[in-house]
ROMI-783102 format. One record per atom (N, C-alpha, C, CB): residue in one letter; y, x, z. Coordinates in pm, 1 decimal. Each point is the difference from the previous one (the first is absolute). Glycine has a CB too. Layout:
BEGIN
+------+----------+----------+----------+
| resn |       c2 |       c1 |       c3 |
+------+----------+----------+----------+
|    A |        Y |        X |        Z |
...
+------+----------+----------+----------+
# end
This chain:
BEGIN
+------+----------+----------+----------+
| resn |       c2 |       c1 |       c3 |
+------+----------+----------+----------+
|    X |    -91.5 |    111.5 |    -27.2 |
|    X |     58.3 |   -118.0 |     30.9 |
|    X |    111.1 |    142.2 |     -4.9 |
|    X |   -160.4 |   -264.5 |    149.9 |
|    X |    336.7 |    193.2 |   -236.7 |
|    X |     88.4 |    109.8 |     17.8 |
|    X |     71.2 |   -122.5 |     79.0 |
|    X |      3.7 |    217.8 |   -220.1 |
|    X |     73.1 |    -94.7 |    270.1 |
|    X |    116.9 |    -76.5 |    103.2 |
|    X |    102.7 |      4.4 |    -65.3 |
|    X |    -65.3 |     56.0 |    208.0 |
|    X |    169.0 |   -197.5 |   -180.2 |
|    X |    104.8 |    -32.3 |    -91.4 |
|    X |    163.7 |     15.9 |     95.8 |
|    X |   -202.1 |   -188.6 |   -159.1 |
|    X |    245.6 |    307.1 |     72.4 |
|    X |    115.7 |    104.0 |     59.4 |
|    X |    105.8 |   -157.7 |    -35.2 |
|    X |    -64.0 |    362.4 |    -82.4 |
|    X |    127.8 |   -447.3 |    173.8 |
|    X |    151.3 |    -86.5 |     31.4 |
|    X |     61.4 |     59.2 |     65.7 |
|    X |    -52.5 |   -187.0 |     -0.3 |
|    X |    204.0 |    209.1 |    -75.3 |
|    X |     76.7 |     32.5 |     17.1 |
|    X |    103.5 |    -77.1 |     42.0 |
|    X |   -100.2 |    128.9 |   -108.9 |
|    X |    198.6 |   -118.5 |    254.2 |
|    X |     87.2 |    -83.5 |     35.2 |
|    X |    159.1 |     10.4 |    -12.1 |
|    X |   -191.8 |    -24.6 |    121.5 |
|    X |    259.1 |      7.0 |   -135.3 |
|    X |    102.4 |    -26.4 |    -19.1 |
|    X |     97.1 |    -67.4 |     86.7 |
|    X |   -112.2 |     26.4 |   -169.8 |
|    X |    197.0 |    -52.9 |    254.5 |
|    X |     59.5 |    -88.1 |     45.3 |
|    X |    179.7 |     47.4 |     31.5 |
|    X |   -271.8 |    -86.6 |     85.8 |
|    X |    330.6 |     -3.5 |   -124.4 |
|    X |    168.3 |     33.0 |    -51.4 |
|    X |     10.6 |     89.0 |    183.8 |
|    X |    141.2 |   -301.8 |   -227.0 |
|    X |   -148.5 |    225.3 |    314.4 |
|    X |     19.0 |     19.3 |    101.3 |
|    X |    -94.2 |     81.5 |    109.6 |
|    X |    120.3 |   -182.3 |    -91.5 |
|    X |   -191.0 |    280.1 |     67.3 |
|    X |    -61.2 |    102.5 |     55.9 |
|    X |   -171.8 |    -67.2 |    -17.6 |
|    X |    241.4 |     99.5 |    185.5 |
|    X |   -261.2 |   -251.6 |   -174.0 |
|    X |   -162.1 |    -52.8 |     89.6 |
|    X |    -79.1 |     35.2 |    -91.0 |
|    X |     39.4 |   -211.5 |    133.4 |
|    X |   -120.7 |    118.4 |    -93.7 |
|    X |   -139.5 |    -38.5 |   -140.2 |
|    X |   -124.5 |     99.2 |    107.9 |
|    X |    169.4 |     14.8 |   -354.4 |
|    X |   -141.3 |      4.8 |    463.4 |
|    X |    -88.2 |     93.2 |     86.4 |
|    X |   -126.3 |   -136.3 |      4.5 |
|    X |    215.5 |    201.7 |    180.7 |
|    X |   -219.9 |   -338.0 |   -157.3 |
|    X |    -90.7 |    -89.5 |     87.8 |
|    X |    -30.2 |    -31.7 |   -159.5 |
|    X |     94.5 |   -101.8 |    296.6 |
|    X |    -13.1 |     80.7 |   -420.5 |
|    X |   -127.3 |     -4.3 |   -100.5 |
|    X |    -49.5 |    102.2 |    -53.2 |
|    X |     65.0 |   -170.4 |    -52.1 |
|    X |    -53.1 |    280.2 |     98.8 |
|    X |    -78.5 |    134.4 |     -1.1 |
|    X |   -102.0 |    -19.9 |     79.6 |
|    X |    174.8 |    144.0 |    -34.2 |
|    X |   -143.1 |   -185.8 |    163.8 |
|    X |   -162.2 |    -23.4 |     90.9 |
|    X |    -52.3 |    -67.5 |    -90.7 |
|    X |     36.5 |    -22.6 |    248.0 |
|    X |     10.9 |   -105.8 |   -290.5 |
|    X |    -76.2 |    -61.3 |    -75.5 |
|    X |   -110.9 |     52.7 |   -157.1 |
|    X |    206.9 |   -137.0 |    136.0 |
|    X |   -145.7 |    187.0 |   -173.0 |
|    X |    -73.9 |     82.8 |   -122.3 |
|    X |   -124.0 |    100.5 |     18.8 |
|    X |    229.7 |    -11.4 |    -81.9 |
|    X |   -230.4 |    159.5 |    238.0 |
|    X |    -28.0 |    -16.5 |     54.3 |
|    X |   -175.9 |    -40.3 |     59.3 |
|    X |    262.1 |      6.7 |    -70.8 |
|    X |   -194.2 |   -100.5 |    127.9 |
|    X |   -121.1 |   -173.7 |     54.2 |
|    X |    -75.8 |     12.5 |   -128.8 |
|    X |    174.3 |   -232.7 |    143.7 |
|    X |   -128.2 |    216.1 |   -250.8 |
|    X |    -98.3 |     -5.5 |   -175.3 |
|    X |    -26.3 |     65.0 |    -44.3 |
|    X |     52.3 |   -101.7 |    -69.5 |
|    X |   -113.2 |    226.1 |    184.1 |
|    X |    -68.1 |    110.7 |   -105.1 |
|    X |     80.5 |     81.3 |    -62.4 |
|    X |   -153.1 |   -136.5 |    -47.9 |
|    X |    347.8 |    110.8 |     66.6 |
|    X |    103.2 |     36.4 |   -150.8 |
|    X |     49.5 |    116.3 |     64.7 |
|    X |     98.2 |   -240.9 |   -126.0 |
|    X |    -39.6 |    308.8 |     24.9 |
|    X |    101.3 |    128.4 |    122.5 |
|    X |    132.4 |    -32.4 |    -59.8 |
|    X |   -167.9 |    252.7 |     43.4 |
|    X |    285.7 |   -274.5 |     94.4 |
|    X |     91.9 |      7.4 |     25.1 |
|    X |     73.1 |     92.0 |    -22.6 |
|    X |    -74.9 |   -114.8 |     95.3 |
|    X |    198.7 |    127.3 |   -205.7 |
|    X |     98.7 |     74.5 |     22.6 |
|    X |    133.4 |    -70.7 |    -20.4 |
|    X |   -149.0 |    180.5 |    -54.2 |
|    X |    186.4 |   -213.3 |    212.2 |
|    X |    159.1 |    -58.6 |     40.4 |
|    X |     91.4 |    164.7 |    -43.9 |
|    X |    -74.1 |   -224.8 |    274.4 |
|    X |    182.1 |    164.7 |   -392.4 |
|    X |     94.1 |     75.0 |    -23.1 |
|    X |    120.1 |      9.7 |    130.2 |
|    X |    -73.4 |    -59.9 |   -260.9 |
|    X |     58.6 |    144.0 |    366.7 |
|    X |    134.2 |     26.7 |    113.7 |
|    X |    162.1 |    -44.9 |    -73.0 |
|    X |   -155.1 |    248.8 |    116.9 |
|    X |    167.0 |   -310.4 |    -56.6 |
|    X |    191.4 |     14.4 |     21.8 |
|    X |     45.1 |   -148.2 |    -52.1 |
|    X |     53.7 |    300.5 |    -76.4 |
|    X |     81.1 |   -306.6 |     77.7 |
|    X |     62.9 |    -78.2 |    -96.7 |
|    X |     -9.5 |    -25.3 |   -131.8 |
|    X |     96.1 |     48.2 |    134.7 |
|    X |    -54.4 |   -147.9 |   -192.1 |
|    X |    -20.6 |    -63.1 |   -181.9 |
|    X |   -139.6 |     96.1 |     -9.4 |
|    X |    308.8 |    -36.9 |   -151.6 |
|    X |   -434.9 |     36.6 |    227.5 |
|    X |   -122.0 |     86.3 |    -42.9 |
|    X |    -18.6 |   -114.8 |    -84.8 |
|    X |   -112.0 |    170.3 |    197.4 |
|    X |    137.2 |   -254.7 |   -275.9 |
|    X |    -39.6 |   -115.5 |   -135.7 |
|    X |     51.5 |     57.4 |    -88.9 |
|    X |      3.5 |   -215.1 |     81.4 |
|    X |    106.6 |    295.0 |    -95.2 |
|    X |     10.1 |     81.9 |   -159.3 |
|    X |    -37.0 |     42.7 |    -30.2 |
|    X |     88.0 |     16.8 |    -23.8 |
|    X |   -181.8 |     73.5 |    167.2 |
|    X |   -126.8 |    100.9 |    -99.8 |
|    X |   -127.4 |     41.3 |     -8.2 |
|    X |    143.5 |     61.8 |      0.2 |
|    X |   -110.3 |   -293.9 |     65.0 |
|    X |   -183.8 |      8.9 |    -77.6 |
|    X |    -16.9 |    131.7 |    -96.9 |
|    X |    -23.7 |   -294.1 |    -35.0 |
|    X |     50.5 |    208.4 |    -97.4 |
|    X |    -68.7 |     24.7 |   -148.7 |
|    X |      7.5 |    198.9 |     34.0 |
|    X |    126.5 |   -285.4 |   -217.5 |
|    X |    -56.0 |    400.7 |    277.0 |
|    X |     -3.0 |    113.6 |     15.4 |
|    X |   -141.3 |    -23.9 |     53.8 |
|    X |    253.7 |     89.7 |     19.8 |
|    X |   -298.6 |   -102.8 |    124.9 |
|    X |    -83.3 |     28.3 |     13.0 |
|    X |   -123.3 |    -65.4 |     51.2 |
|    X |    156.1 |    132.5 |    -19.4 |
|    X |   -175.0 |   -292.4 |   -107.1 |
|    X |    -79.6 |      8.5 |    -39.3 |
|    X |    -36.2 |     93.6 |   -126.4 |
|    X |     25.8 |   -189.7 |    130.7 |
|    X |    -15.8 |    292.8 |   -157.9 |
|    X |    -24.7 |     36.0 |   -117.2 |
|    X |    -32.8 |    124.3 |     39.1 |
|    X |    129.7 |   -143.0 |   -137.9 |
|    X |    -79.1 |    222.7 |    260.5 |
|    X |     15.6 |    104.2 |     61.1 |
|    X |   -202.2 |    -16.9 |     92.4 |
|    X |    382.5 |      4.9 |     13.7 |
|    X |   -361.2 |   -119.2 |     65.6 |
|    X |   -130.8 |      9.7 |     44.1 |
|    X |   -106.7 |    -71.6 |   -104.2 |
|    X |    102.5 |      9.0 |    246.1 |
|    X |    -87.1 |    -34.7 |   -410.0 |
|    X |    -94.1 |    -61.5 |    -42.4 |
|    X |    -28.6 |   -149.9 |     24.9 |
|    X |    -55.4 |    216.8 |      9.5 |
|    X |    125.0 |   -311.7 |     53.9 |
|    X |    -46.0 |   -105.2 |     42.6 |
|    X |     -9.4 |    -44.4 |    -85.2 |
|    X |     51.6 |    -16.5 |    161.5 |
|    X |   -139.8 |   -160.1 |    -91.9 |
|    X |    -61.3 |   -115.1 |    -48.1 |
|    X |     47.1 |    -95.1 |    -32.9 |
|    X |   -112.0 |     56.3 |     89.1 |
|    X |    228.7 |    -53.2 |     64.7 |
|    X |    101.2 |   -110.5 |     -6.3 |
|    X |    134.0 |    -21.1 |     82.5 |
|    X |   -202.8 |    -83.8 |    -56.7 |
|    X |    306.9 |     65.3 |     52.8 |
|    X |    116.4 |     -9.8 |     31.5 |
|    X |     17.7 |    -97.5 |     59.2 |
|    X |     53.4 |    107.8 |   -138.4 |
|    X |     70.9 |   -109.3 |    282.8 |
|    X |      1.6 |   -109.3 |     49.2 |
|    X |    157.4 |     40.8 |     68.5 |
|    X |   -297.0 |    -80.5 |     23.1 |
|    X |    404.0 |     19.6 |   -117.3 |
|    X |    111.0 |     -7.1 |     15.0 |
|    X |     65.6 |   -146.5 |    137.3 |
|    X |    -30.8 |    138.6 |   -295.2 |
|    X |     73.3 |    -83.2 |    384.4 |
|    X |     94.7 |    -95.6 |     95.2 |
|    X |    171.2 |      3.1 |    -21.4 |
|    X |   -199.8 |     47.6 |    184.2 |
|    X |    323.0 |   -108.2 |   -220.5 |
|    X |     76.8 |    -47.6 |     25.6 |
|    X |      4.4 |    -92.8 |     26.0 |
|    X |     43.4 |    104.9 |    -65.7 |
|    X |    194.2 |   -176.1 |     69.1 |
|    X |     -2.2 |   -124.2 |     34.7 |
|    X |    -40.9 |   -117.4 |    -98.0 |
|    X |    156.4 |    100.9 |    142.6 |
|    X |   -121.4 |     -2.4 |   -264.0 |
|    X |    -56.0 |    -67.1 |   -181.3 |
|    X |   -118.8 |    -13.0 |    -29.5 |
|    X |    149.1 |     97.7 |    -99.8 |
|    X |   -267.4 |     15.8 |    195.4 |
|    X |    -98.8 |    -52.2 |    -44.6 |
|    X |    -73.0 |     70.2 |   -144.1 |
|    X |    118.3 |   -202.0 |    134.1 |
|    X |     37.2 |    261.2 |   -191.4 |
|    X |    -38.9 |     95.2 |   -157.7 |
|    X |     84.1 |    169.9 |    -60.4 |
|    X |    -28.9 |   -298.7 |    -81.8 |
|    X |    103.7 |    312.3 |    202.1 |
|    X |    102.6 |    123.8 |    -48.6 |
|    X |   -152.1 |    150.9 |    -64.1 |
|    X |    289.0 |    -80.8 |    271.2 |
|    X |   -309.2 |    117.7 |   -148.3 |
|    X |   -136.7 |    110.0 |    -42.6 |
|    X |    -99.8 |    -70.1 |    -89.2 |
|    X |      1.5 |    124.2 |    233.3 |
|    X |    -60.7 |   -248.6 |   -237.8 |
|    X |    -90.3 |    -59.9 |     -1.0 |
|    X |     71.7 |     45.2 |   -255.1 |
|    X |    -72.4 |   -238.4 |    393.7 |
|    X |    192.6 |    190.4 |   -396.7 |
|    X |     35.0 |     70.9 |    -81.0 |
|    X |     54.8 |    118.1 |    -88.9 |
|    X |    -45.5 |   -149.3 |     92.4 |
|    X |     88.8 |    209.7 |     -7.0 |
|    X |      6.5 |    128.6 |     40.8 |
|    X |   -133.2 |     80.4 |    -71.7 |
|    X |    136.0 |    -79.8 |    236.6 |
|    X |   -262.7 |     83.9 |   -183.5 |
|    X |   -142.2 |     28.4 |     -7.6 |
|    X |     20.5 |    -27.8 |   -166.9 |
|    X |   -141.1 |    -80.2 |    272.3 |
|    X |    105.5 |   -101.5 |   -299.5 |
|    X |    -27.8 |      8.7 |    -89.6 |
|    X |    130.7 |     42.2 |   -139.3 |
|    X |   -202.2 |   -150.8 |    150.4 |
|    X |    280.9 |    180.5 |   -153.4 |
|    X |    172.6 |     75.0 |   -100.8 |
|    X |    -54.4 |     91.8 |     13.6 |
|    X |    241.6 |    -80.6 |     37.9 |
|    X |   -300.9 |    235.0 |     43.7 |
|    X |     17.4 |     24.1 |      9.0 |
|    X |    -73.7 |    108.4 |    -19.4 |
|    X |    115.0 |   -155.3 |     56.4 |
|    X |   -293.3 |    106.6 |    -24.4 |
|    X |   -143.1 |      6.4 |     -4.9 |
|    X |    -66.5 |    -67.3 |    -52.0 |
|    X |     17.2 |     65.8 |    135.8 |
|    X |     22.1 |   -176.0 |   -193.8 |
|    X |   -103.7 |    -75.6 |    -86.2 |
|    X |   -113.1 |    -71.7 |     19.0 |
|    X |     70.9 |    135.8 |    -84.5 |
|    X |    -38.8 |   -208.3 |    264.9 |
|    X |   -158.5 |    -15.7 |     49.9 |
|    X |     87.8 |   -192.7 |    -14.6 |
|    X |   -168.0 |    300.1 |    236.8 |
|    X |     85.6 |   -353.5 |   -238.5 |
|    X |     16.7 |   -161.6 |      4.1 |
|    X |     -8.3 |    -19.6 |    139.1 |
|    X |   -108.2 |    -75.3 |   -221.8 |
|    X |    274.4 |     10.1 |    171.3 |
|    X |     33.5 |    -89.3 |    168.6 |
|    X |     -2.4 |   -101.9 |     23.7 |
|    X |    110.4 |     99.3 |     38.1 |
|    X |   -131.0 |   -178.8 |     -1.2 |
|    X |     21.6 |   -165.0 |     55.5 |
|    X |    111.6 |     62.0 |    201.6 |
|    X |   -373.5 |   -178.5 |   -164.0 |
|    X |    436.0 |     97.2 |    107.4 |
|    X |    120.8 |    -33.3 |    144.9 |
|    X |     65.0 |    -66.8 |     33.6 |
|    X |     18.4 |    115.3 |     -3.9 |
|    X |     66.1 |   -211.3 |    125.0 |
|    X |     42.6 |   -110.3 |     -1.2 |
|    X |   -135.0 |    -23.3 |     56.4 |
|    X |    195.7 |    -39.9 |   -180.1 |
|    X |   -305.2 |     98.3 |    277.7 |
|    X |    -91.8 |   -119.0 |     56.5 |
|    X |     59.2 |    -19.8 |    131.6 |
|    X |   -228.1 |     52.9 |   -119.0 |
|    X |    158.7 |   -185.9 |    137.8 |
|    X |     54.7 |     -2.9 |    206.1 |
|    X |   -187.0 |    -70.3 |    120.3 |
|    X |    401.6 |   -156.3 |    -93.8 |
|    X |   -521.9 |    219.8 |    -29.9 |
|    X |    -87.2 |      6.4 |     56.8 |
|    X |   -159.1 |     66.0 |     28.9 |
|    X |    174.9 |   -136.1 |    -39.8 |
|    X |   -248.6 |    121.2 |    122.3 |
|    X |   -112.0 |    121.7 |    -34.7 |
|    X |    -39.3 |   -117.6 |   -156.1 |
|    X |   -137.8 |    156.4 |    325.5 |
|    X |     83.8 |   -223.4 |   -324.1 |
|    X |    -44.0 |   -117.4 |   -125.4 |
|    X |     72.0 |     -2.3 |    -99.4 |
|    X |    -69.7 |   -141.3 |    131.7 |
|    X |    135.6 |    189.7 |   -196.2 |
|    X |    105.0 |     48.7 |    -60.5 |
|    X |     -6.4 |    144.3 |    -61.2 |
|    X |    103.1 |   -155.0 |    150.1 |
|    X |   -104.4 |    270.7 |   -114.3 |
|    X |    -13.8 |    130.1 |     10.6 |
|    X |   -155.3 |     15.0 |     -6.2 |
|    X |    225.8 |     40.7 |    132.1 |
|    X |   -362.6 |    -95.0 |    -98.1 |
|    X |   -155.1 |    -39.1 |    -48.7 |
|    X |     -2.2 |   -126.1 |   -164.7 |
|    X |    -83.0 |     23.8 |    339.7 |
|    X |    161.3 |    -58.4 |   -388.3 |
|    X |     12.6 |    -50.2 |   -100.8 |
|    X |     53.6 |    137.1 |   -105.7 |
|    X |     35.9 |   -263.5 |    131.3 |
|    X |    100.8 |    310.6 |    -47.4 |
|    X |    -17.9 |    126.3 |   -118.4 |
|    X |    -55.3 |     86.1 |     19.1 |
|    X |    148.5 |    -20.8 |    -64.9 |
|    X |   -214.2 |     74.4 |    119.1 |
|    X |   -127.6 |    106.7 |    -28.5 |
|    X |    -98.1 |   -105.5 |    -63.7 |
|    X |     21.6 |    192.0 |    221.2 |
|    X |    -79.0 |   -255.4 |   -229.8 |
|    X |   -138.2 |   -117.1 |   -108.7 |
|    X |    148.4 |     32.9 |   -132.0 |
|    X |   -196.2 |   -317.6 |    216.5 |
|    X |    280.7 |    295.3 |   -211.6 |
|    X |     48.9 |    -23.8 |   -102.7 |
|    X |     50.7 |    173.0 |    -85.4 |
|    X |     65.0 |   -286.0 |    129.5 |
|    X |    -92.6 |    400.8 |    -62.6 |
|    X |     43.0 |     95.8 |    -77.5 |
|    X |    108.6 |     93.4 |     21.0 |
|    X |    -89.0 |   -143.8 |   -113.7 |
|    X |    132.1 |     75.3 |    261.2 |
|    X |    154.3 |     24.9 |     82.3 |
|    X |    -75.4 |    190.2 |     39.1 |
|    X |    118.2 |   -350.3 |    168.6 |
|    X |     22.2 |    490.8 |   -189.8 |
|    X |    -57.7 |    113.5 |     92.7 |
|    X |     75.9 |     44.3 |    101.2 |
|    X |   -106.7 |     71.1 |   -168.3 |
|    X |    252.0 |   -187.0 |    168.8 |
|    X |     88.0 |     30.8 |     77.3 |
|    X |     54.9 |   -109.9 |     45.2 |
|    X |     23.0 |    188.4 |    -91.9 |
|    X |    -27.3 |   -264.2 |    239.8 |
|    X |     26.8 |   -113.5 |     49.0 |
|    X |    170.0 |    -25.9 |     85.6 |
|    X |   -296.1 |     10.5 |      4.4 |
|    X |    318.3 |    -50.0 |   -119.6 |
|    X |    117.3 |    -28.1 |    138.8 |
|    X |     48.2 |    -78.8 |    108.9 |
|    X |     38.2 |     70.0 |   -134.8 |
|    X |      1.5 |   -126.8 |    221.3 |
|    X |    -17.8 |    -20.2 |     98.3 |
|    X |     94.7 |    -58.1 |     96.7 |
|    X |   -134.1 |    142.3 |    -76.0 |
|    X |    227.7 |   -212.8 |     55.8 |
|    X |    106.3 |    -19.3 |    163.8 |
|    X |   -121.9 |     71.3 |    137.0 |
|    X |    164.7 |   -321.8 |    -87.5 |
|    X |    -45.4 |    326.2 |    186.7 |
|    X |    -23.6 |     97.7 |     78.5 |
|    X |   -124.6 |   -112.8 |     80.8 |
|    X |    276.2 |    183.5 |      6.6 |
|    X |   -357.6 |    -78.1 |    -33.1 |
|    X |   -217.3 |    -85.9 |     92.2 |
|    X |    -73.4 |    128.3 |     30.3 |
|    X |    -94.3 |   -247.7 |   -193.6 |
|    X |    176.2 |    267.7 |    300.5 |
|    X |   -159.4 |    120.7 |     58.8 |
|    X |    -68.7 |    -87.4 |     68.0 |
|    X |     93.2 |    242.8 |     58.3 |
|    X |   -209.9 |   -237.9 |   -148.2 |
|    X |    -90.2 |    -61.0 |    124.5 |
|    X |   -102.2 |     49.9 |      0.2 |
|    X |     69.9 |   -185.6 |      7.9 |
|    X |   -227.6 |    229.3 |     35.5 |
|    X |   -109.6 |     50.0 |    -31.4 |
|    X |    -54.7 |    -76.2 |    -62.1 |
|    X |    -10.1 |    116.2 |    142.4 |
|    X |    -16.5 |   -236.7 |   -130.7 |
|    X |    -81.9 |   -137.9 |   -145.5 |
|    X |     74.9 |     71.8 |   -133.1 |
|    X |      5.9 |   -316.1 |    148.4 |
|    X |     83.9 |    331.9 |   -165.2 |
|    X |     57.4 |     14.4 |   -136.6 |
|    X |    -21.0 |    102.6 |    -40.9 |
|    X |    143.3 |   -119.6 |     21.6 |
|    X |   -188.4 |    213.9 |     70.9 |
|    X |    -57.4 |    158.8 |    -67.6 |
|    X |   -115.4 |     -8.8 |    -56.6 |
|    X |     89.4 |    130.3 |    158.5 |
|    X |   -205.4 |   -223.0 |    -12.3 |
|    X |   -108.2 |     -9.6 |    -19.7 |
|    X |    -48.9 |    -90.0 |   -127.9 |
|    X |     10.7 |     58.0 |    239.8 |
|    X |     69.9 |   -108.6 |   -209.3 |
|    X |    -92.0 |   -173.2 |   -137.6 |
|    X |     51.2 |    125.5 |   -166.3 |
|    X |    137.3 |   -421.7 |    162.3 |
|    X |      0.2 |    490.0 |   -201.2 |
|    X |    -47.1 |      5.5 |    -65.6 |
|    X |    -73.6 |    133.7 |    -58.9 |
|    X |    135.9 |   -190.9 |     19.1 |
|    X |   -144.8 |    250.9 |     50.8 |
|    X |   -121.9 |    137.7 |    -64.6 |
|    X |   -107.3 |    -59.2 |    -35.3 |
|    X |     45.5 |    184.8 |    145.8 |
|    X |   -100.3 |   -308.9 |    -25.9 |
|    X |   -139.2 |    -56.1 |    -27.7 |
|    X |     44.7 |   -115.1 |   -133.2 |
|    X |   -123.1 |     30.2 |    297.5 |
|    X |    230.9 |    -53.0 |   -347.3 |
|    X |    -21.7 |    -64.3 |   -158.0 |
|    X |    -36.5 |    115.0 |    -63.8 |
|    X |    173.7 |   -188.1 |    -19.8 |
|    X |    -26.1 |    246.7 |     45.3 |
|    X |    -21.5 |    156.4 |   -125.0 |
|    X |   -163.0 |     42.7 |      7.6 |
|    X |    277.0 |    142.8 |     60.5 |
|    X |   -376.9 |   -153.0 |     48.5 |
|    X |   -121.2 |    114.3 |     -0.1 |
|    X |    -68.3 |   -142.8 |     -9.3 |
|    X |     30.2 |    278.4 |    160.6 |
|    X |    -58.3 |   -429.3 |   -243.5 |
|    X |    -57.5 |   -107.5 |    -28.0 |
|    X |     23.9 |     -6.6 |   -164.9 |
|    X |     32.6 |   -109.9 |    255.2 |
|    X |    135.3 |    150.2 |   -301.2 |
|    X |     -3.6 |      1.8 |   -103.6 |
|    X |    -74.4 |     96.9 |   -100.3 |
|    X |    169.9 |   -105.6 |     94.4 |
|    X |   -152.6 |    252.7 |     -5.2 |
|    X |    -36.1 |     92.6 |    -36.7 |
|    X |   -122.1 |     42.4 |    -49.5 |
|    X |    150.0 |      2.9 |    112.4 |
|    X |   -170.6 |    -14.3 |     62.6 |
|    X |   -134.5 |     43.6 |    -31.6 |
|    X |     -4.3 |    131.1 |    119.9 |
|    X |    -15.2 |    -82.4 |   -304.3 |
|    X |    155.1 |    102.0 |    367.3 |
|    X |    -33.5 |     86.9 |     91.4 |
|    X |    -56.2 |     10.0 |    150.6 |
|    X |    138.5 |     33.6 |   -153.6 |
+------+----------+----------+----------+
# end
């Protein structure tokens, strides 16, 4: 089983709870430190060879749009629920932009959805 790497960038420097959820699902979480971490999401995903990226900010878009524009990742943004994130993975998106939602359940369910879709 290949471990899934998930990069987490939060506008306010958070993301530790989502990271804990990623690890509960046997994924590897890379939480970008510091304020405006969401804007570094695409760069860190590329450096870490990550399968998924999660961006958090007020609108749920800035970091995801930047990762898509700069690196070509398929991004879905403006999401507000775990179910929207799971549906985005099922639809083939690899960068997910949310409003502030630093919850373990989110990280765990996204990794499980990725594993289900790609058989990892």
